[in-house]
C-alpha positions in Angstrom: 6.3 123.5 -176.2 5.5 125.0 -179.6 3.3 127.6 -178.0 6.0 128.5 -175.5 8.6 128.8 -178.3 6.2 131.0 -180.3 5.5 133.1 -177.3 9.2 133.6 -176.7 9.9 134.6 -180.3 7.1 137.2 -180.2 8.5 138.8 -177.0 12.1 138.7 -178.3 10.9 140.7 -181.4 9.2 143.2 -179.0 5.9 142.3 -180.6 2.8 142.6 -178.5 1.3 139.1 -178.1 -2.4 138.6 -178.8 -4.9 138.0 -176.1 -5.6 134.6 -177.5 -1.9 133.5 -177.0 -1.8 134.9 -173.5 -5.1 133.3 -172.5 -4.6 130.0 -174.3 -4.5 127.1 -171.7 -1.0 125.8 -171.4 -0.4 122.1 -171.1 1.2 120.7 -168.0 4.4 119.9 -169.9 4.7 123.5 -171.1 4.4 124.8 -167.6 7.1 122.3 -166.4 9.3 123.5 -169.2 8.9 127.1 -168.2 9.6 126.3 -164.5 12.9 124.6 -165.5 13.8 127.6 -167.7 13.3 129.9 -164.8 16.1 128.2 -162.9 18.6 129.8 -165.3 19.1 133.3 -166.5 20.5 134.3 -169.9 21.3 137.9 -170.7 21.7 139.4 -174.2 22.9 142.7 -175.7 20.1 144.4 -177.6 19.8 147.5 -179.7 17.0 149.9 -178.7 15.5 152.7 -180.7 18.0 155.6 -181.0 20.9 153.3 -181.7 21.9 152.6 -178.1 22.7 149.1 -176.8 21.5 147.7 -173.5 21.9 144.5 -171.5 18.5 142.7 -171.0 17.0 139.3 -170.5 17.3 137.1 -173.5 13.6 136.2 -173.1 10.7 137.9 -171.5 10.1 134.6 -169.7 13.0 135.6 -167.5 12.8 138.3 -164.8 14.1 141.7 -165.6 17.3 141.1 -163.7 19.0 138.0 -162.2 17.6 137.0 -158.8 21.1 136.4 -157.4 24.0 138.4 -158.6 26.7 140.9 -157.5 26.1 144.7 -157.3 28.7 145.2 -160.0 26.9 142.9 -162.4 23.5 144.4 -161.5 24.7 147.9 -162.5 25.3 146.6 -166.0 21.5 146.3 -166.6 20.9 150.0 -165.9 23.6 151.6 -168.1 24.0 151.7 -171.9 26.8 149.7 -173.4 29.6 151.3 -175.5 28.8 150.8 -179.2 32.2 149.3 -180.1 32.0 146.8 -177.3 28.4 145.9 -178.0 29.0 145.5 -181.7 32.0 143.2 -181.0 29.8 141.0 -178.9 27.0 140.9 -181.4 28.9 140.7 -184.7 32.5 139.8 -183.8 35.6 141.6 -185.0 35.0 143.6 -188.2 38.0 145.0 -189.9 37.9 147.5 -192.8 39.1 146.0 -196.2 41.8 148.6 -196.4 43.9 146.6 -198.8 41.0 146.3 -201.2 40.2 150.0 -200.9 43.7 151.0 -201.7 43.5 149.0 -204.9 40.5 150.9 -206.0 37.6 148.6 -205.3 34.3 150.3 -206.1 31.7 150.7 -203.4 28.7 149.9 -205.7 27.0 146.7 -204.5 25.6 144.3 -207.0 23.3 141.4 -206.3 24.3 138.0 -207.7 24.6 134.5 -206.6 28.0 133.5 -204.9 30.2 131.6 -207.2 32.0 128.4 -206.1 32.8 126.9 -202.8 35.2 129.7 -201.8 32.6 132.5 -202.0 34.4 134.9 -204.3 33.5 135.7 -207.9 36.1 138.0 -209.3 35.0 138.0 -213.0 31.9 138.4 -215.1 29.7 141.4 -215.8 27.1 140.4 -213.3 29.3 138.7 -210.7 29.4 139.7 -207.0 31.8 138.8 -204.2 30.4 137.3 -201.0 32.0 137.1 -197.6 31.8 133.7 -195.9 31.0 134.4 -192.3 29.9 132.4 -189.3 26.4 133.5 -189.8 26.2 133.1 -193.6 27.4 135.0 -196.7 27.6 138.8 -196.9 27.7 140.8 -200.1 31.1 142.5 -200.8 31.7 145.6 -202.8 31.7 145.3 -206.6 35.1 145.5 -208.4 35.9 147.9 -211.2 36.0 145.0 -213.7 32.3 144.5 -213.1 31.6 148.1 -214.3 31.5 149.2 -218.0 35.0 150.2 -219.3 36.8 148.5 -216.4 39.9 147.8 -218.5 42.6 145.2 -218.0 44.6 147.1 -215.4 41.6 147.7 -213.2 40.6 144.0 -213.6 44.1 142.9 -212.4 43.9 145.3 -209.4 40.4 144.0 -208.6 41.6 140.4 -208.7 44.4 141.2 -206.3 42.0 143.1 -204.1 39.5 140.2 -204.0 42.4 137.8 -203.1 43.6 140.1 -200.3 40.1 140.5 -199.0 39.4 136.8 -199.1 42.5 136.1 -197.0 41.2 138.5 -194.4 37.8 137.0 -194.0 36.8 134.1 -191.7 35.6 131.0 -193.4 33.0 130.3 -190.7 30.7 127.4 -190.4 28.6 128.5 -193.3 31.6 128.5 -195.6 32.7 125.2 -194.2 29.3 123.7 -194.9 29.3 125.0 -198.4 32.6 123.4 -199.1 31.4 120.1 -197.7 28.2 120.1 -199.8 30.2 121.0 -202.9 32.3 117.9 -202.4 35.5 119.6 -201.3 37.7 117.6 -198.9 38.3 119.5 -195.6 41.8 119.8 -194.2 42.2 120.1 -190.4 45.4 120.2 -188.3 46.2 120.8 -184.6 48.0 124.0 -183.5 49.0 125.0 -180.0 50.6 128.4 -180.4 51.0 131.5 -182.5 53.5 130.3 -185.1 51.9 126.9 -185.8 48.4 128.5 -186.2 49.8 131.2 -188.5 51.6 128.7 -190.7 48.6 126.5 -190.9 46.3 129.4 -191.8 48.8 130.5 -194.5 48.8 127.0 -196.0 45.0 127.2 -196.5 43.9 124.8 -193.8 40.1 124.8 -193.3 40.0 123.9 -189.6 42.5 124.4 -186.8 42.1 122.4 -183.6 43.7 123.4 -180.4 43.7 119.8 -179.1 44.4 118.4 -175.7 47.3 116.6 -177.4 49.0 119.8 -176.2 49.9 117.8 -173.2 51.9 115.2 -175.1 53.3 117.6 -177.8 54.2 120.7 -175.8 53.9 120.1 -172.1 55.8 116.8 -171.9 53.0 115.0 -170.2 52.6 111.2 -170.7 49.0 111.5 -171.9 46.2 114.1 -172.3 44.7 113.6 -168.8 46.9 116.2 -167.1 45.9 119.1 -169.4 43.9 121.8 -167.6 41.5 124.5 -168.9 44.1 127.1 -168.2 46.5 125.3 -170.5 43.9 125.1 -173.2 42.7 128.6 -173.0 46.2 130.1 -173.2 46.9 127.9 -176.2 43.6 128.9 -177.8 44.2 132.6 -177.4 47.7 132.2 -178.9 46.3 130.2 -181.9 43.6 132.9 -182.4 46.3 135.5 -182.7 48.2 133.3 -185.2 45.1 133.1 -187.3 44.4 136.8 -187.2 48.0 137.8 -187.8 49.0 139.3 -191.2 50.0 136.6 -193.7 53.6 136.1 -194.8 54.7 136.6 -198.4 54.8 132.8 -198.9 51.1 132.6 -198.0 49.9 135.3 -200.3 47.3 133.1 -202.0 45.7 131.7 -198.8 41.9 131.5 -198.6 39.7 132.7 -195.7 40.7 132.3 -192.1 40.1 128.8 -190.9 37.6 127.8 -188.3 39.2 127.5 -184.8 38.1 124.6 -182.6 38.8 124.4 -178.9 39.2 120.9 -177.3 37.5 120.4 -173.9 40.1 118.7 -171.7 39.6 115.9 -169.3 37.4 116.8 -166.4 36.1 120.0 -167.9 32.6 118.7 -168.8 31.7 116.4 -165.9 28.5 118.4 -165.2 26.3 120.5 -167.4 27.2 123.6 -165.4 30.9 123.0 -165.8 30.5 122.1 -169.5 28.6 125.4 -170.3 31.0 127.5 -168.3 34.1 126.0 -169.9 32.6 126.0 -173.4 31.8 129.7 -173.0 35.4 130.3 -171.8 36.6 128.7 -175.1 34.4 131.0 -177.1 35.6 134.1 -175.3 39.2 132.9 -175.9 38.6 133.0 -179.7 37.4 129.5 -180.5 34.4 129.3 -182.9 33.6 125.7 -182.2 34.1 123.5 -179.0 35.0 119.8 -179.3 34.3 117.2 -176.7 35.0 113.4 -176.6 32.2 110.9 -176.1 29.3 109.1 -177.7 25.6 109.2 -176.9 26.2 109.7 -173.2 27.5 113.3 -173.9 24.5 114.1 -176.2 22.7 116.0 -173.4 25.8 118.2 -173.1 25.9 118.8 -176.8 22.2 119.8 -176.8 22.8 122.2 -173.9 25.7 123.9 -175.6 23.8 124.1 -178.9 20.9 125.7 -177.1 23.3 128.2 -175.6 24.5 129.2 -179.0 27.8 127.3 -178.9 28.7 125.2 -181.9 29.9 121.7 -181.0 32.2 119.2 -182.7 31.8 115.6 -181.5 34.5 113.0 -181.1 33.9 109.2 -181.3 36.0 106.1 -182.0 39.3 106.2 -180.1 38.9 108.7 -177.3 42.3 109.4 -175.7 40.8 110.8 -172.5 39.1 107.5 -171.8 41.5 105.2 -173.5 42.0 103.2 -170.4 38.4 102.0 -170.6 38.8 101.3 -174.3 41.7 99.0 -173.7 44.4 101.5 -174.6 45.4 103.4 -177.7 44.2 100.8 -180.2 41.9 100.4 -183.2 38.2 100.8 -182.3 35.1 99.5 -184.1 36.7 96.2 -185.2 33.6 94.1 -184.5 30.1 94.5 -186.0 28.5 95.4 -182.7 31.2 98.0 -181.7 31.0 99.5 -185.3 27.2 99.6 -185.1 27.5 101.4 -181.7 29.8 104.1 -183.3 27.2 104.7 -186.0 24.5 105.1 -183.4 26.7 107.5 -181.4 27.2 109.6 -184.6 23.4 109.8 -185.2 22.6 110.7 -181.6 25.3 113.5 -181.6 24.1 114.9 -184.9 20.5 114.9 -183.6 21.7 116.7 -180.5 23.1 119.5 -182.7 26.7 118.6 -183.4 27.9 120.6 -186.4 31.1 118.6 -187.0 32.2 115.1 -186.0 35.7 113.5 -185.5 36.1 109.8 -185.8 39.5 108.4 -184.7 41.3 105.2 -185.3 38.6 103.0 -186.9 38.6 100.7 -190.0 38.1 102.6 -193.2 34.7 100.8 -193.7 33.5 102.1 -190.4 34.6 105.6 -191.2 32.6 105.5 -194.5 29.6 104.1 -192.6 29.7 106.9 -190.0 29.7 109.5 -192.8 26.8 107.8 -194.5 24.8 107.8 -191.3 25.1 111.6 -190.9 25.1 112.9 -194.4 24.5 116.5 -193.4 27.4 116.6 -190.9 31.0 116.8 -192.0 32.9 113.8 -190.5 36.7 114.5 -190.0 38.7 111.3 -189.8 42.0 110.6 -188.2 43.1 107.1 -189.0 39.6 106.4 -190.4 40.1 106.1 -194.2 39.4 108.5 -197.0 35.6 108.1 -197.4 34.9 110.8 -194.9 34.5 114.6 -195.4 38.0 115.5 -194.3 41.2 114.6 -192.5 42.9 115.8 -189.3 46.5 115.1 -188.1 48.5 116.3 -185.2 50.9 118.9 -186.5 53.8 117.4 -184.6 53.2 114.0 -186.2 53.1 115.2 -189.8 56.2 117.3 -189.1 58.1 114.4 -187.5 59.0 116.3 -184.3 58.8 113.4 -182.0 60.3 110.5 -183.9 58.2 107.8 -185.6 54.5 108.8 -185.7 51.5 106.4 -185.5 50.9 104.1 -188.4 48.1 106.1 -189.9 50.2 109.3 -190.1 52.0 110.3 -193.2 55.1 112.3 -192.1 55.5 115.2 -194.5 58.8 116.5 -193.1 61.4 115.3 -190.6 61.6 118.5 -188.5 63.0 116.5 -185.6 66.2 115.7 -187.6 66.3 119.2 -189.1 66.1 121.0 -185.8 68.6 118.8 -184.2 71.0 119.5 -187.1 70.3 123.2 -186.8 70.9 123.3 -183.0 74.1 121.3 -183.4 75.4 123.6 -186.1 74.6 126.6 -183.9 76.5 125.2 -180.9 79.4 124.3 -183.1 79.6 127.8 -184.6 79.3 129.6 -181.2 82.0 127.5 -179.7 84.3 127.9 -182.6 83.8 131.6 -182.9 82.3 131.4 -186.4 79.1 133.0 -185.1 78.3 135.8 -185.1 81.3 136.8 -187.2 81.3 139.9 -189.4 78.0 139.0 -191.1 75.9 139.2 -187.9 77.8 142.0 -186.0 77.3 145.7 -186.1 80.1 148.3 -186.0 80.3 151.7 -184.4 81.2 154.8 -186.4 85.0 155.5 -186.3 84.4 158.9 -184.7 82.3 157.5 -181.9 84.8 154.7 -181.4 87.6 157.2 -180.9 85.5 159.2 -178.5 84.6 156.1 -176.5 88.3 155.3 -176.1 89.0 158.8 -174.8 86.1 158.6 -172.4 86.8 155.1 -171.0 90.6 155.2 -171.1 90.5 151.7 -172.4 92.2 150.3 -175.6 89.0 149.8 -177.7 89.9 147.4 -180.5 88.8 148.4 -184.0 86.5 146.1 -185.8 88.2 143.3 -187.7 88.1 143.2 -191.4 85.7 141.0 -193.3 88.4 138.6 -194.4 89.7 138.0 -190.9 89.4 134.5 -189.6 86.9 134.0 -186.8 89.5 132.1 -184.7 91.8 135.1 -184.7 89.9 136.7 -181.8 91.1 135.0 -178.6 88.7 134.0 -175.9 89.1 135.4 -172.3 90.4 132.0 -171.2 93.0 131.9 -174.0 94.1 135.5 -173.2 94.6 134.6 -169.5 96.7 131.6 -170.4 98.8 133.7 -172.7 99.4 136.2 -170.0 100.4 133.5 -167.5 102.9 132.1 -170.0 104.2 135.6 -170.7 104.8 136.3 -167.0 106.8 133.1 -166.6 109.0 134.0 -169.7 112.4 135.6 -168.9 112.8 139.2 -170.0 115.2 138.2 -172.7 112.3 136.6 -174.6 112.0 139.7 -176.7 110.1 143.0 -177.2 106.9 141.2 -178.2 106.5 140.0 -174.6 106.8 143.5 -173.3 104.0 144.6 -175.7 101.8 141.8 -174.4 102.4 142.9 -170.8 101.4 146.5 -171.8 98.3 145.2 -173.5 97.2 143.3 -170.4 98.0 146.2 -168.2 95.3 148.1 -170.0 93.0 145.2 -169.8 93.3 145.2 -166.0 91.3 148.4 -165.9 88.2 146.5 -167.1 85.2 147.3 -164.9 83.3 143.9 -164.9 83.9 141.6 -161.9 84.8 138.7 -164.1 87.5 140.5 -166.0 88.9 142.1 -162.8 89.3 138.7 -161.1 90.7 137.1 -164.2 93.4 139.8 -164.7 94.3 139.8 -161.0 94.9 136.1 -161.3 97.3 136.7 -164.2 99.6 139.2 -162.6 99.5 138.4 -158.9 100.7 135.4 -156.9 104.0 133.5 -157.2 102.3 130.7 -159.1 99.7 132.9 -161.0 96.9 131.0 -159.4 93.7 132.2 -157.6 94.1 132.2 -153.8 92.0 129.3 -152.4 90.1 130.0 -149.2 89.7 127.0 -146.8 86.6 127.7 -144.7 86.3 125.5 -141.6 83.3 126.8 -139.8 79.8 128.2 -140.4 80.9 131.7 -139.5 83.8 131.7 -142.0 81.5 130.4 -144.7 78.9 133.1 -144.0 81.6 135.9 -144.1 83.0 134.6 -147.4 79.6 134.4 -149.0 78.8 138.0 -147.8 81.9 139.3 -149.6 81.3 137.3 -152.8 79.8 139.7 -155.4 79.4 137.5 -158.4 77.5 134.4 -159.2 78.4 131.5 -156.9 78.3 127.8 -157.7 78.4 124.9 -155.2 79.7 121.4 -155.8 78.9 119.2 -152.8 81.3 116.3 -152.2 82.5 113.9 -149.5 86.1 114.3 -150.5 88.5 111.7 -151.9 88.2 113.5 -155.2 88.8 112.0 -158.6 88.6 113.2 -162.1 84.8 112.9 -162.1 84.6 115.4 -159.2 87.0 117.8 -161.1 84.8 117.6 -164.2 81.9 118.8 -162.0 84.1 121.7 -160.9 84.9 122.6 -164.5 81.1 122.6 -165.2 80.6 124.9 -162.2 83.4 127.3 -163.4 81.6 127.6 -166.7 78.5 128.8 -165.0 79.6 131.0 -162.2 82.2 133.6 -161.1 83.2 131.8 -157.9 83.0 128.1 -157.1 82.9 126.7 -153.6 83.4 122.9 -153.1 82.1 121.4 -149.9 84.0 118.5 -148.4 82.0 116.8 -145.6 81.7 113.0 -145.0 78.1 112.9 -143.9 77.4 110.4 -141.2 73.7 110.4 -141.9 74.3 108.8 -145.3 75.9 105.7 -143.8 74.2 102.7 -142.1 75.8 101.1 -139.1 77.2 98.3 -141.3 78.6 100.6 -144.0 82.1 102.1 -144.3 81.8 105.5 -142.6 84.8 104.9 -140.4 87.0 103.6 -143.3 85.8 106.0 -146.0 89.0 107.5 -147.6 89.7 111.0 -146.3 92.4 112.8 -148.4 91.7 116.4 -147.5 95.2 118.0 -148.2 95.4 116.3 -151.6 91.8 117.4 -152.4 92.6 121.0 -151.6 95.7 120.9 -153.9 93.6 119.5 -156.8 90.9 122.2 -156.3 93.5 125.0 -156.2 94.9 123.8 -159.5 91.4 123.8 -161.0 90.7 127.4 -160.0 88.2 126.9 -157.2 87.6 130.0 -155.0 86.8 128.3 -151.7 86.6 124.9 -149.9 84.0 124.6 -147.2 85.0 121.8 -144.8 82.6 122.1 -141.8 82.7 120.1 -138.7 79.9 117.6 -137.8 78.8 120.0 -135.0 78.3 122.8 -137.6 76.0 120.7 -139.7 74.3 118.7 -136.9 74.3 120.9 -133.7 72.1 118.4 -131.8 73.9 115.4 -133.2 73.5 113.3 -136.3 71.0 112.8 -138.0 69.4 115.8 -136.2 65.9 116.5 -135.0 64.6 117.9 -138.3 64.9 115.8 -141.4 64.0 116.1 -145.1 62.4 112.8 -146.1 61.8 112.3 -149.8 58.8 109.9 -149.6 58.2 109.8 -153.3 61.2 107.4 -153.7 60.5 105.2 -150.8 60.9 101.5 -151.7 62.2 102.2 -155.2 65.4 100.7 -156.6 68.4 102.4 -154.7 66.2 103.5 -151.8 65.0 100.0 -151.3 68.6 98.9 -150.8 69.6 101.9 -148.7 66.4 103.2 -147.0 68.4 105.7 -144.8 70.5 107.2 -147.6 68.3 109.7 -149.4 67.0 111.3 -146.2 70.6 111.9 -145.2 71.4 113.3 -148.7 68.4 115.6 -148.8 68.9 116.9 -145.3 72.6 117.7 -145.6 72.2 119.3 -149.0 69.5 121.6 -147.7 71.8 122.6 -144.8 74.7 123.3 -147.3 72.4 125.3 -149.5 71.3 127.4 -146.6 74.9 128.0 -145.4 76.6 128.6 -148.8 73.6 130.4 -150.5 74.7 129.3 -154.0 73.2 130.5 -157.3 74.0 127.2 -159.0 74.5 123.7 -157.6 76.2 121.0 -159.7 75.7 117.2 -159.4 76.7 114.2 -161.5 74.3 111.9 -163.4 76.0 108.8 -161.9 73.9 109.1 -158.8 70.6 109.2 -160.7 68.1 109.0 -157.8 70.1 111.5 -155.9 69.7 114.0 -158.7 66.0 113.4 -158.8 65.7 113.8 -155.0 67.6 117.1 -155.0 65.6 118.5 -157.9 62.3 117.6 -156.3 63.4 119.1 -153.0 64.3 122.4 -154.7 60.9 122.5 -156.3 58.9 121.4 -153.3 60.6 123.8 -150.9 60.3 126.7 -153.4 64.0 127.1 -153.9 64.1 126.4 -157.6 63.6 130.0 -158.5 66.7 131.0 -156.5 69.0 128.0 -157.0 69.6 126.5 -160.5 70.5 122.8 -160.6 72.9 121.4 -163.2 73.3 117.7 -163.8 76.6 116.9 -165.5 77.0 113.6 -167.6 78.5 110.6 -165.8 82.3 110.7 -165.9 83.9 107.5 -167.2 87.2 105.8 -167.6 88.4 104.9 -171.1 86.9 101.5 -170.8 83.5 102.8 -169.7 83.6 102.3 -165.9 81.9 105.1 -164.1 84.4 107.0 -161.9 83.7 106.6 -158.2 85.5 107.0 -154.9 84.7 103.4 -154.2 86.7 102.2 -157.3 89.7 102.4 -155.0 88.3 99.3 -153.2 88.5 97.1 -156.4 91.2 94.5 -156.7 92.9 93.9 -160.0 90.6 91.1 -160.9 87.4 93.0 -159.9 88.6 96.0 -161.9 89.0 93.9 -165.0 85.4 92.7 -164.7 83.9 96.1 -163.7 83.6 97.6 -167.3 81.0 94.9 -168.1 78.5 97.0 -166.1 78.4 99.9 -168.6 78.8 97.5 -171.6 75.6 95.6 -170.5 73.7 98.8 -170.0 74.8 100.2 -173.4 74.0 97.0 -175.2 70.5 96.5 -173.7 69.5 100.2 -174.3 70.8 100.5 -177.8 67.3 100.1 -179.2 64.8 102.5 -177.7 62.0 100.3 -178.9 63.1 97.6 -176.5 60.7 96.9 -173.6 61.5 97.5 -169.9 61.2 93.8 -169.2 63.7 92.9 -171.9 66.2 95.3 -170.6 65.9 94.1 -167.0 66.3 90.5 -168.0 69.2 91.2 -170.5 71.3 93.3 -168.1 70.8 90.9 -165.1 71.7 87.8 -167.2 74.8 89.5 -168.7 76.2 90.6 -165.3 75.4 87.5 -163.4 77.4 85.7 -166.2 80.3 87.8 -165.1 80.0 86.6 -161.5 78.4 89.7 -160.1 75.6 89.8 -157.6 72.9 92.1 -159.0 70.8 94.1 -156.4 68.4 95.6 -158.9 68.0 96.6 -162.5 65.6 99.6 -162.7 63.9 101.1 -165.7 62.2 104.2 -164.4 60.7 107.5 -165.2 63.4 110.2 -164.9 61.0 112.6 -163.1 60.0 110.5 -160.1 61.9 107.2 -160.6 58.6 105.3 -161.0 59.2 101.9 -162.5 58.1 101.3 -166.1 55.9 98.2 -166.6 57.5 95.3 -168.4 55.6 96.0 -171.6 56.5 99.7 -171.9 59.3 100.9 -174.1 62.4 102.3 -172.5 62.2 105.7 -174.3 62.5 108.6 -171.9 63.7 106.4 -169.1 66.6 106.1 -166.7 68.1 102.5 -166.7 70.1 102.1 -163.4 71.8 99.2 -161.7 73.5 98.3 -158.5 75.7 95.2 -158.2 78.2 93.7 -155.9 81.7 92.5 -157.0 83.5 90.1 -154.8 86.9 88.5 -154.7 87.9 86.5 -151.6 87.0 88.6 -148.6 86.9 91.8 -150.6 83.6 93.3 -151.7 82.7 96.5 -153.6 79.2 97.7 -154.4 79.0 99.8 -157.7 76.1 101.7 -159.2 75.7 103.1 -162.7 73.0 104.3 -165.1 72.2 105.4 -168.6 69.6 107.9 -169.7 67.6 106.7 -172.7 66.1 109.6 -174.7 63.2 109.4 -177.0 64.1 108.3 -180.5 
């Protein structure tokens, strides 16, 4: 092997090997090694006499070109490479030190030893500045203060130039190693995007890790297993841009650029080929080091990547990607044998070529032992004590973005609370009119404003003065209300009413569809209300939709409307120009023993309520319009992902009927927005999944409005009409039990299920189920899991004599 290595080095330096080397008998193991090497082909960019760059085999042991490749790739071996591209591949990005040059840095190099761990010596008559780079220190130009007669002013400028130059240089592995050997503690954090990487770099962080915790912190995944290479590469390129971006004023004194590490996600290194391919993708995305989880079993992969020129960071201790095999997210190395195994893993990884090592969630004694076992490799701890070379934390944990962090994390700021307060203040200011106000608005020149009024023929209001109150500007809804009241006022009310009418006469010329409709409602119709269209067939619905020019929202109902339905209508009115409400008692949603025949039908009253609310149309199709071949029809939408879960287990026919009729209504009404209520939690999940699975989510937006409740907490429902006085007095206990059981997000699912069931059974109710499920697919939480980010739903039966009424309700539990 030594002979083969020496032979390769001679060929790579274009030296002619001696006859003795060529003719020396090769041992059998050397020949086997060369045969294995011939199975792969590695190319390199080389500089040839004359300054040109060409693509050639990395070793003369390889053939001149790959045996199997495309014609396009083959052509790259016969053309010279552009110098800028070849230099980038060979040496990385090289930027001129323009800031230093502008400050008068001399171009006379000196030769001196680099001073200190940060590689810059800005003072002394014989000092020289060195650039810390991935491949070692490089000499920087000498400053004026190093030359005779430099003077105080030149020395200050040189110091500023050196500081600016240092901030623009990469720290590199060489600089990282020097800091480690000098005894400096290394600071490492995660970053997943441009702003977090830029801020971390400005704070002087040594290492930035684009971790697969991206799944938990940014993508909303329950763990790291679902993160893909595409996710990681996109985050890595964004973090690279953040590191390379110009520093803000607050980060003026930051050191060199930190080392960027890319985290190999689950399933990306199952084979050696996959490992090398994905590691190379990380390097091309801007990562300088690649991290992978695992002990001695991944040592061959570490060795392969090292041989391919890719620096590797190991990860031992708690390994989130394989936490299931480790007994969950828990402390590792708690026994002598398991701690000894971690030490052995660290040694094997270091021997395989790992340049850095992460040890996670182990006792502090084990962390110190791991560092002592690999004294030449910096060990970065997370929950591993302070006797290691450095520390790493997830940026979201130290900033408090997701509530209480793990026990080994120090929360340096509560950004979760701060951002909540900021968003709340923003919403409050927008709704009150305080924002944007004068301070954040821009005015036209008075001459242009007058010209605009002449061109448009509209009364363009002049900008309000700075001391005007924000509330003085009426909203469109308030203006419409004032106009309606003005029209209903007798003429004797005074001249001011006439002025208002004249003002609204001008406003009626507005060109936008929303304003035109609003103004027409003010001044037309005996009751100053929008004309409500009642559409009784498919053809009438299609004609109405064809004529509608604005944004249309649909509120599907089965009639017998109550205040909860009308609140859905209000939500739809806020999101669209026209609102259509469907009233159709769907037979496919009722089992033979259920109340389809006796379900309340109050169509005329429903139409009157909707007209008062400002609805544009009511779609009341006949059963033959929805089911031409009879209910439930020959083609059904079956949401199999909820089969056997909570409400579907009680009503196995129901959600197929809901999904099928909603899809038919969506096709007939062609809405831009659909509005549903949170009270029917599983229904909302089914409709949202249907839109996604049938690729309708890009055309139809779904809005889920909060559950509408009576003053005592009872969820509004059409079936509340079935309650007797005694049953009605007991019904508020449902919401009270749900609220009490979910008041602490740290409660477990098992505790909530037992607590709610016991409370309602004590009220004499028959509980069908108490569900604590994931809000995305209604998958039940295990009893030991907390209820954070869950939907807690219930169905129970109230009885009194021969009267029965089944009620459902739910609460959504957010993360703390």
